[in-house]
Biopython code that builds the backbone (N, CA, C, O; Angstrom):
import numpy as np
from Bio.PDB.StructureBuilder import StructureBuilder

atoms = [
    (1, "MET", "N", (117.452, -80.849, -79.159)),
    (1, "MET", "CA", (116.780, -81.974, -80.016)),
    (1, "MET", "C", (116.736, -81.517, -81.528)),
    (1, "MET", "O", (116.645, -80.333, -81.853)),
    (2, "HIS", "N", (116.786, -82.233, -82.135)),
    (2, "HIS", "CA", (116.942, -82.076, -83.855)),
    (2, "HIS", "C", (115.592, -82.673, -84.507)),
    (2, "HIS", "O", (115.139, -83.797, -84.288)),
    (3, "VAL", "N", (115.036, -81.677, -85.363)),
    (3, "VAL", "CA", (113.733, -82.123, -85.740)),
    (3, "VAL", "C", (113.839, -81.920, -87.603)),
    (3, "VAL", "O", (113.982, -80.843, -88.183)),
    (4, "GLN", "N", (113.730, -83.177, -88.196)),
    (4, "GLN", "CA", (113.844, -82.852, -89.710)),
    (4, "GLN", "C", (112.128, -83.235, -90.053)),
    (4, "GLN", "O", (111.336, -84.113, -89.710)),
    (5, "THR", "N", (112.104, -82.003, -90.942)),
    (5, "THR", "CA", (110.529, -82.239, -91.184)),
    (5, "THR", "C", (110.343, -82.645, -92.735)),
    (5, "THR", "O", (111.313, -82.736, -93.487)),
    (6, "ARG", "N", (109.149, -82.859, -93.111)),
    (6, "ARG", "CA", (109.093, -83.769, -94.478)),
    (6, "ARG", "C", (109.446, -82.598, -95.457)),
    (6, "ARG", "O", (109.820, -83.100, -96.517)),
    (7, "ASP", "N", (109.465, -81.544, -95.497)),
    (7, "ASP", "CA", (109.549, -80.341, -96.483)),
    (7, "ASP", "C", (111.251, -80.388, -96.031)),
    (7, "ASP", "O", (111.777, -79.369, -96.478)),
    (8, "GLY", "N", (111.844, -80.898, -95.593)),
    (8, "GLY", "CA", (113.235, -80.649, -95.849)),
    (8, "GLY", "C", (114.089, -79.854, -94.607)),
    (8, "GLY", "O", (115.310, -79.981, -94.506)),
    (9, "ARG", "N", (113.313, -79.047, -93.710)),
    (9, "ARG", "CA", (113.941, -78.187, -92.927)),
    (9, "ARG", "C", (114.524, -79.073, -91.803)),
    (9, "ARG", "O", (113.856, -80.053, -91.474)),
    (10, "LEU", "N", (115.704, -78.833, -91.175)),
    (10, "LEU", "CA", (116.064, -79.333, -90.043)),
    (10, "LEU", "C", (116.209, -78.189, -88.984)),
    (10, "LEU", "O", (116.838, -77.146, -89.158)),
    (11, "LEU", "N", (115.612, -78.509, -88.001)),
    (11, "LEU", "CA", (115.175, -77.634, -86.725)),
    (11, "LEU", "C", (115.941, -78.006, -85.761)),
    (11, "LEU", "O", (116.021, -79.224, -85.606)),
    (12, "SER", "N", (116.821, -77.024, -84.718)),
    (12, "SER", "CA", (117.253, -77.554, -83.740)),
    (12, "SER", "C", (117.094, -76.678, -82.301)),
    (12, "SER", "O", (117.241, -75.456, -82.299)),
    (13, "GLY", "N", (116.862, -77.237, -81.409)),
    (13, "GLY", "CA", (116.514, -76.609, -79.945)),
    (13, "GLY", "C", (115.910, -77.522, -78.834)),
    (13, "GLY", "O", (115.817, -78.744, -78.951)),
    (14, "PHE", "N", (115.496, -76.786, -77.714)),
    (14, "PHE", "CA", (115.113, -77.412, -76.803)),
    (14, "PHE", "C", (113.503, -77.773, -76.543)),
    (14, "PHE", "O", (112.550, -77.020, -76.344)),
    (15, "LEU", "N", (113.575, -79.042, -76.615)),
    (15, "LEU", "CA", (111.746, -79.491, -76.491)),
    (15, "LEU", "C", (111.282, -78.888, -75.382)),
    (15, "LEU", "O", (111.770, -79.274, -74.320)),
    (16, "THR", "N", (110.428, -78.000, -75.349)),
    (16, "THR", "CA", (109.262, -77.548, -74.643)),
    (16, "THR", "C", (108.065, -78.103, -74.317)),
    (16, "THR", "O", (107.704, -77.935, -73.152)),
    (17, "ASP", "N", (107.337, -78.739, -75.063)),
    (17, "ASP", "CA", (106.048, -79.316, -75.197)),
    (17, "ASP", "C", (106.447, -80.328, -76.443)),
    (17, "ASP", "O", (107.408, -80.241, -77.208)),
    (18, "ARG", "N", (105.205, -81.492, -76.386)),
    (18, "ARG", "CA", (105.178, -82.119, -77.051)),
    (18, "ARG", "C", (103.679, -82.834, -77.008)),
    (18, "ARG", "O", (103.527, -83.708, -76.154)),
    (19, "THR", "N", (102.813, -82.585, -77.687)),
    (19, "THR", "CA", (101.345, -83.407, -78.019)),
    (19, "THR", "C", (101.427, -84.186, -79.044)),
    (19, "THR", "O", (102.433, -84.286, -79.747)),
    (20, "ASP", "N", (100.316, -84.830, -79.215)),
    (20, "ASP", "CA", (100.004, -86.139, -80.473)),
    (20, "ASP", "C", (99.756, -85.117, -81.536)),
    (20, "ASP", "O", (99.889, -85.574, -82.671)),
    (21, "LYS", "N", (99.433, -83.860, -81.467)),
    (21, "LYS", "CA", (99.392, -82.965, -82.593)),
    (21, "LYS", "C", (100.501, -81.870, -83.053)),
    (21, "LYS", "O", (100.648, -81.419, -84.190)),
    (22, "LEU", "N", (101.206, -81.571, -81.944)),
    (22, "LEU", "CA", (102.124, -80.475, -81.966)),
    (22, "LEU", "C", (103.389, -80.632, -81.288)),
    (22, "LEU", "O", (103.407, -80.990, -80.111)),
    (23, "LEU", "N", (104.578, -80.365, -82.010)),
    (23, "LEU", "CA", (106.034, -80.346, -81.136)),
    (23, "LEU", "C", (106.556, -79.021, -80.902)),
    (23, "LEU", "O", (106.686, -78.367, -81.937)),
    (24, "ILE", "N", (106.957, -78.330, -79.629)),
    (24, "ILE", "CA", (107.560, -77.173, -79.922)),
    (24, "ILE", "C", (109.154, -77.218, -79.276)),
    (24, "ILE", "O", (109.611, -77.824, -78.307)),
    (25, "LEU", "N", (109.668, -76.456, -80.096)),
    (25, "LEU", "CA", (111.019, -76.047, -79.897)),
    (25, "LEU", "C", (111.443, -75.028, -79.710)),
    (25, "LEU", "O", (111.248, -74.234, -80.631)),
    (26, "ARG", "N", (112.173, -74.529, -78.562)),
    (26, "ARG", "CA", (112.863, -73.247, -78.250)),
    (26, "ARG", "C", (114.238, -72.836, -78.581)),
    (26, "ARG", "O", (115.134, -73.052, -77.764)),
    (27, "GLY", "N", (114.456, -72.329, -79.575)),
    (27, "GLY", "CA", (115.812, -71.798, -80.149)),
    (27, "GLY", "C", (116.698, -71.440, -79.268)),
    (27, "GLY", "O", (116.344, -71.306, -78.097)),
    (28, "ILE", "N", (117.810, -71.250, -79.589)),
    (28, "ILE", "CA", (119.049, -70.395, -78.700)),
    (28, "ILE", "C", (118.266, -69.160, -78.598)),
    (28, "ILE", "O", (118.149, -68.617, -77.500)),
    (29, "ASP", "N", (117.757, -68.703, -79.575)),
    (29, "ASP", "CA", (117.133, -67.224, -79.124)),
    (29, "ASP", "C", (116.333, -67.164, -78.552)),
    (29, "ASP", "O", (115.879, -66.031, -78.713)),
    (30, "GLY", "N", (115.710, -67.736, -77.834)),
    (30, "GLY", "CA", (114.650, -67.710, -76.806)),
    (30, "GLY", "C", (113.200, -67.727, -77.728)),
    (30, "GLY", "O", (112.119, -67.667, -77.143)),
    (31, "GLY", "N", (113.268, -67.804, -79.034)),
    (31, "GLY", "CA", (111.908, -68.018, -79.750)),
    (31, "GLY", "C", (111.680, -69.490, -79.812)),
    (31, "GLY", "O", (112.481, -70.421, -79.878)),
    (32, "ASP", "N", (110.192, -69.452, -79.768)),
    (32, "ASP", "CA", (109.602, -71.074, -79.986)),
    (32, "ASP", "C", (109.098, -71.256, -81.528)),
    (32, "ASP", "O", (108.619, -70.382, -82.251)),
    (33, "THR", "N", (109.305, -72.447, -81.796)),
    (33, "THR", "CA", (109.420, -73.053, -83.153)),
    (33, "THR", "C", (108.336, -73.911, -82.856)),
    (33, "THR", "O", (108.548, -74.640, -81.887)),
    (34, "VAL", "N", (106.818, -74.085, -83.615)),
    (34, "VAL", "CA", (106.046, -74.995, -83.621)),
    (34, "VAL", "C", (105.895, -75.748, -84.805)),
    (34, "VAL", "O", (105.949, -75.200, -85.906)),
    (35, "VAL", "N", (105.686, -77.123, -84.653)),
    (35, "VAL", "CA", (105.824, -78.057, -85.689)),
    (35, "VAL", "C", (104.729, -79.112, -85.716)),
    (35, "VAL", "O", (104.767, -79.967, -84.831)),
    (36, "GLU", "N", (103.864, -79.155, -86.522)),
    (36, "GLU", "CA", (102.720, -80.420, -86.615)),
    (36, "GLU", "C", (103.430, -81.662, -86.493)),
    (36, "GLU", "O", (104.524, -81.812, -87.036)),
    (37, "GLN", "N", (102.894, -82.537, -85.833)),
    (37, "GLN", "CA", (103.353, -83.741, -85.676)),
    (37, "GLN", "C", (103.427, -84.320, -87.214)),
    (37, "GLN", "O", (104.426, -84.965, -87.532)),
    (38, "SER", "N", (102.596, -84.141, -87.971)),
    (38, "SER", "CA", (102.157, -84.526, -89.175)),
    (38, "SER", "C", (103.339, -84.342, -90.140)),
    (38, "SER", "O", (103.630, -85.084, -91.078)),
    (39, "GLN", "N", (103.917, -83.319, -89.779)),
    (39, "GLN", "CA", (105.127, -82.703, -90.690)),
    (39, "GLN", "C", (106.364, -83.300, -89.981)),
    (39, "GLN", "O", (107.365, -83.167, -90.685)),
    (40, "VAL", "N", (106.558, -83.808, -89.012)),
    (40, "VAL", "CA", (108.057, -84.161, -88.309)),
    (40, "VAL", "C", (108.119, -85.644, -89.249)),
    (40, "VAL", "O", (107.252, -86.517, -89.217)),
    (41, "GLU", "N", (109.282, -85.669, -90.016)),
    (41, "GLU", "CA", (109.819, -86.690, -90.451)),
    (41, "GLU", "C", (110.598, -87.719, -89.679)),
    (41, "GLU", "O", (110.586, -88.919, -89.953)),
    (42, "SER", "N", (111.404, -87.068, -88.506)),
    (42, "SER", "CA", (112.184, -87.489, -87.661)),
    (42, "SER", "C", (112.687, -86.866, -86.320)),
    (42, "SER", "O", (112.542, -85.646, -86.386)),
    (43, "THR", "N", (113.073, -87.145, -85.462)),
    (43, "THR", "CA", (113.608, -86.479, -84.598)),
    (43, "THR", "C", (115.056, -87.188, -83.739)),
    (43, "THR", "O", (115.231, -88.405, -83.678)),
    (44, "TYR", "N", (115.901, -86.278, -83.186)),
    (44, "TYR", "CA", (117.281, -87.251, -82.911)),
    (44, "TYR", "C", (117.572, -85.971, -81.702)),
    (44, "TYR", "O", (117.816, -84.784, -81.921)),
    (45, "VAL", "N", (117.450, -86.668, -80.409)),
    (45, "VAL", "CA", (118.199, -85.817, -79.378)),
    (45, "VAL", "C", (119.736, -86.270, -79.261)),
    (45, "VAL", "O", (120.183, -87.363, -78.915)),
    (46, "SER", "N", (120.389, -85.136, -79.641)),
    (46, "SER", "CA", (121.964, -84.996, -79.306)),
    (46, "SER", "C", (122.569, -85.609, -78.062)),
    (46, "SER", "O", (122.307, -85.042, -77.001)),
    (47, "PRO", "N", (123.325, -86.664, -78.036)),
    (47, "PRO", "CA", (124.197, -87.173, -77.000)),
    (47, "PRO", "C", (124.829, -85.798, -76.255)),
    (47, "PRO", "O", (124.596, -85.565, -75.069)),
    (48, "ARG", "N", (125.693, -84.879, -77.132)),
    (48, "ARG", "CA", (126.073, -83.469, -76.603)),
    (48, "ARG", "C", (125.268, -82.826, -75.811)),
    (48, "ARG", "O", (124.084, -82.748, -76.140)),
    (49, "SER", "N", (125.767, -82.159, -74.467)),
    (49, "SER", "CA", (124.788, -81.252, -73.944)),
    (49, "SER", "C", (125.849, -79.730, -74.772)),
    (49, "SER", "O", (126.947, -79.579, -75.308)),
    (50, "LEU", "N", (124.711, -78.948, -74.429)),
    (50, "LEU", "CA", (125.299, -77.595, -75.110)),
    (50, "LEU", "C", (126.256, -76.469, -73.869)),
    (50, "LEU", "O", (127.021, -75.523, -74.061)),
    (51, "MET", "N", (125.771, -77.110, -72.663)),
    (51, "MET", "CA", (126.607, -76.814, -71.613)),
    (51, "MET", "C", (128.205, -76.942, -71.879)),
    (51, "MET", "O", (128.387, -78.114, -72.208)),
    (52, "PRO", "N", (129.392, -76.272, -71.879)),
    (52, "PRO", "CA", (130.710, -76.420, -71.925)),
    (52, "PRO", "C", (131.035, -77.138, -71.133)),
    (52, "PRO", "O", (130.273, -77.429, -70.211)),
    (53, "GLU", "N", (132.365, -77.694, -71.249)),
    (53, "GLU", "CA", (132.766, -78.800, -70.188)),
    (53, "GLU", "C", (133.205, -77.954, -69.133)),
    (53, "GLU", "O", (133.721, -76.900, -69.503)),
    (54, "GLY", "N", (133.094, -78.244, -67.381)),
    (54, "GLY", "CA", (133.710, -77.272, -66.698)),
    (54, "GLY", "C", (132.936, -75.884, -66.306)),
    (54, "GLY", "O", (133.424, -74.944, -65.679)),
    (55, "LEU", "N", (131.684, -75.983, -66.801)),
    (55, "LEU", "CA", (131.401, -74.322, -66.607)),
    (55, "LEU", "C", (130.710, -74.294, -65.053)),
    (55, "LEU", "O", (130.312, -73.307, -64.433)),
    (56, "LEU", "N", (130.706, -75.819, -64.614)),
    (56, "LEU", "CA", (130.284, -75.284, -63.241)),
    (56, "LEU", "C", (131.098, -75.382, -62.039)),
    (56, "LEU", "O", (130.789, -75.067, -60.889)),
    (57, "ALA", "N", (132.387, -75.960, -62.566)),
    (57, "ALA", "CA", (133.670, -76.084, -61.594)),
    (57, "ALA", "C", (133.399, -74.476, -60.793)),
    (57, "ALA", "O", (133.162, -73.390, -61.321)),
    (58, "GLY", "N", (133.498, -74.724, -59.796)),
    (58, "GLY", "CA", (134.035, -73.393, -58.781)),
    (58, "GLY", "C", (133.108, -72.561, -58.434)),
    (58, "GLY", "O", (133.383, -71.570, -57.758)),
    (59, "LEU", "N", (131.969, -72.814, -58.809)),
    (59, "LEU", "CA", (131.041, -72.181, -58.612)),
    (59, "LEU", "C", (130.156, -72.524, -56.962)),
    (59, "LEU", "O", (129.987, -73.662, -56.525)),
    (60, "SER", "N", (129.751, -71.402, -56.350)),
    (60, "SER", "CA", (129.349, -71.652, -55.302)),
    (60, "SER", "C", (127.663, -72.268, -55.077)),
    (60, "SER", "O", (126.849, -71.671, -55.782)),
    (61, "ASP", "N", (127.164, -73.219, -54.311)),
    (61, "ASP", "CA", (125.979, -73.191, -53.935)),
    (61, "ASP", "C", (124.995, -72.262, -54.297)),
    (61, "ASP", "O", (123.941, -72.570, -54.855)),
    (62, "GLN", "N", (125.321, -71.169, -53.995)),
    (62, "GLN", "CA", (124.358, -70.094, -54.470)),
    (62, "GLN", "C", (124.249, -69.822, -56.024)),
    (62, "GLN", "O", (123.249, -69.993, -56.721)),
    (63, "GLN", "N", (125.569, -69.332, -56.441)),
    (63, "GLN", "CA", (125.481, -69.213, -57.792)),
    (63, "GLN", "C", (125.196, -70.411, -58.425)),
    (63, "GLN", "O", (125.228, -70.062, -59.605)),
    (64, "LEU", "N", (124.904, -71.751, -58.419)),
    (64, "LEU", "CA", (124.546, -72.712, -58.973)),
    (64, "LEU", "C", (122.950, -72.667, -58.862)),
    (64, "LEU", "O", (122.443, -73.125, -59.886)),
    (65, "ARG", "N", (122.248, -72.352, -58.150)),
    (65, "ARG", "CA", (120.972, -72.191, -57.876)),
    (65, "ARG", "C", (120.649, -71.153, -58.784)),
    (65, "ARG", "O", (119.941, -71.315, -59.777)),
    (66, "ASP", "N", (121.249, -69.927, -58.388)),
    (66, "ASP", "CA", (120.827, -68.800, -59.303)),
    (66, "ASP", "C", (121.338, -69.269, -60.913)),
    (66, "ASP", "O", (120.760, -68.805, -61.896)),
    (67, "PHE", "N", (122.196, -69.995, -61.008)),
    (67, "PHE", "CA", (122.364, -70.270, -62.723)),
    (67, "PHE", "C", (120.818, -71.147, -63.387)),
    (67, "PHE", "O", (120.180, -71.105, -64.439)),
    (68, "PHE", "N", (120.744, -71.740, -62.362)),
    (68, "PHE", "CA", (119.524, -73.162, -62.824)),
    (68, "PHE", "C", (118.296, -72.222, -62.826)),
    (68, "PHE", "O", (117.459, -72.532, -63.673)),
    (69, "ALA", "N", (117.990, -71.108, -62.042)),
    (69, "ALA", "CA", (117.043, -70.423, -61.870)),
    (69, "ALA", "C", (117.103, -69.837, -63.539)),
    (69, "ALA", "O", (116.309, -70.162, -64.422)),
    (70, "TYR", "N", (118.067, -69.059, -63.658)),
    (70, "TYR", "CA", (117.929, -68.247, -64.840)),
    (70, "TYR", "C", (117.448, -69.396, -66.036)),
    (70, "TYR", "O", (116.518, -69.270, -66.833)),
    (71, "LEU", "N", (118.241, -70.369, -65.913)),
    (71, "LEU", "CA", (118.061, -71.528, -67.329)),
    (71, "LEU", "C", (116.317, -71.786, -67.348)),
    (71, "LEU", "O", (115.701, -71.885, -68.410)),
    (72, "ARG", "N", (115.849, -71.848, -66.391)),
    (72, "ARG", "CA", (114.510, -71.978, -66.237)),
    (72, "ARG", "C", (113.275, -70.871, -66.559)),
    (72, "ARG", "O", (112.089, -71.187, -66.650)),
    (73, "ILE", "N", (113.654, -69.909, -66.665)),
    (73, "ILE", "CA", (112.919, -68.568, -67.135)),
    (73, "ILE", "C", (112.498, -68.966, -68.534)),
    (73, "ILE", "O", (113.159, -69.561, -69.385)),
    (74, "ALA", "N", (111.037, -68.430, -68.598)),
    (74, "ALA", "CA", (110.642, -68.647, -70.077)),
    (74, "ALA", "C", (111.615, -67.876, -71.172)),
    (74, "ALA", "O", (112.029, -68.391, -72.210)),
    (75, "GLN", "N", (111.844, -66.759, -70.794)),
    (75, "GLN", "CA", (112.638, -65.646, -72.052)),
    (75, "GLN", "C", (113.895, -65.319, -71.417)),
    (75, "GLN", "O", (113.979, -65.074, -70.214)),
    (76, "PRO", "N", (114.907, -65.313, -72.248)),
    (76, "PRO", "CA", (115.960, -64.898, -71.803)),
    (76, "PRO", "C", (115.965, -63.267, -71.346)),
    (76, "PRO", "O", (115.341, -62.412, -71.976)),
    (77, "ILE", "N", (116.617, -63.038, -70.378)),
    (77, "ILE", "CA", (116.837, -61.388, -69.789)),
    (77, "ILE", "C", (117.544, -60.573, -70.881)),
    (77, "ILE", "O", (118.670, -61.006, -71.126)),
    (78, "ARG", "N", (117.230, -59.669, -71.486)),
    (78, "ARG", "CA", (117.638, -58.791, -72.505)),
    (78, "ARG", "C", (118.013, -57.862, -71.731)),
    (78, "ARG", "O", (117.419, -57.540, -70.702)),
    (79, "ASN", "N", (119.356, -57.189, -72.298)),
    (79, "ASN", "CA", (119.949, -55.964, -71.400)),
    (79, "ASN", "C", (119.938, -54.658, -72.643)),
    (79, "ASN", "O", (120.327, -53.527, -72.354)),
]
sb = StructureBuilder()
sb.init_structure("model")
sb.init_model(0)
sb.init_chain("A")
sb.init_seg("    ")
for serial, (resi, resn, name, xyz) in enumerate(atoms, 1):
    if name == "N":
        sb.init_residue(resn, " ", resi, " ")
    sb.init_atom(name, np.array(xyz, "f"), 0.0, 1.0, " ", f" {name:<3s}", serial, name[0])
structure = sb.get_structure()
């Protein structure tokens, strides 16, 4: 999702929560950005997926389950 704010910022990330007062985006770095709805000029959902084409091809059922379980965790695993 892309968010244009009234002060000219362009924010991108995954929408993790939206209320009548707040919009919360999770960036690719795992950090959350909280924006007051009153500061949102416009929002745009990209028609393109961030997942590369063919990424899931060749994965076993267990590997697919593990992959989607990883995507659902709140914070990325850091080594």
